[in-house]
C-alpha angles and dihedrals in degrees: 000000000000124000118199120207116170112185130184089214118071114221114232093243090056093051090047090049091051094046090049092051093045091049091052097045122048099189116106128182088225138341089267115039147153126234121200113203125195135188119235132177085268094053134261120349136175109257097181138355110196137169112256094246094062100037127108124230098236097194091306124158093274094195090053090044093051094041091053093048090048092051091049091050093048090049093051101036 
């Protein structure tokens, strides 16, 4: 049985997990990317790691999503 729970707010433990993974692994699919994290019986796992340009929005905070992408673009332009 798979239960899907997509939430616009990221729990602290998910952010900590993502930061831990990203500090250990230097590979990135693109300079700007999206990481989907899921919880299994064995704990948190990466479900997908996609470049920003081919990622869905999945009920995210669209204002925050666009704002972060805009800041990134302004810094790297």
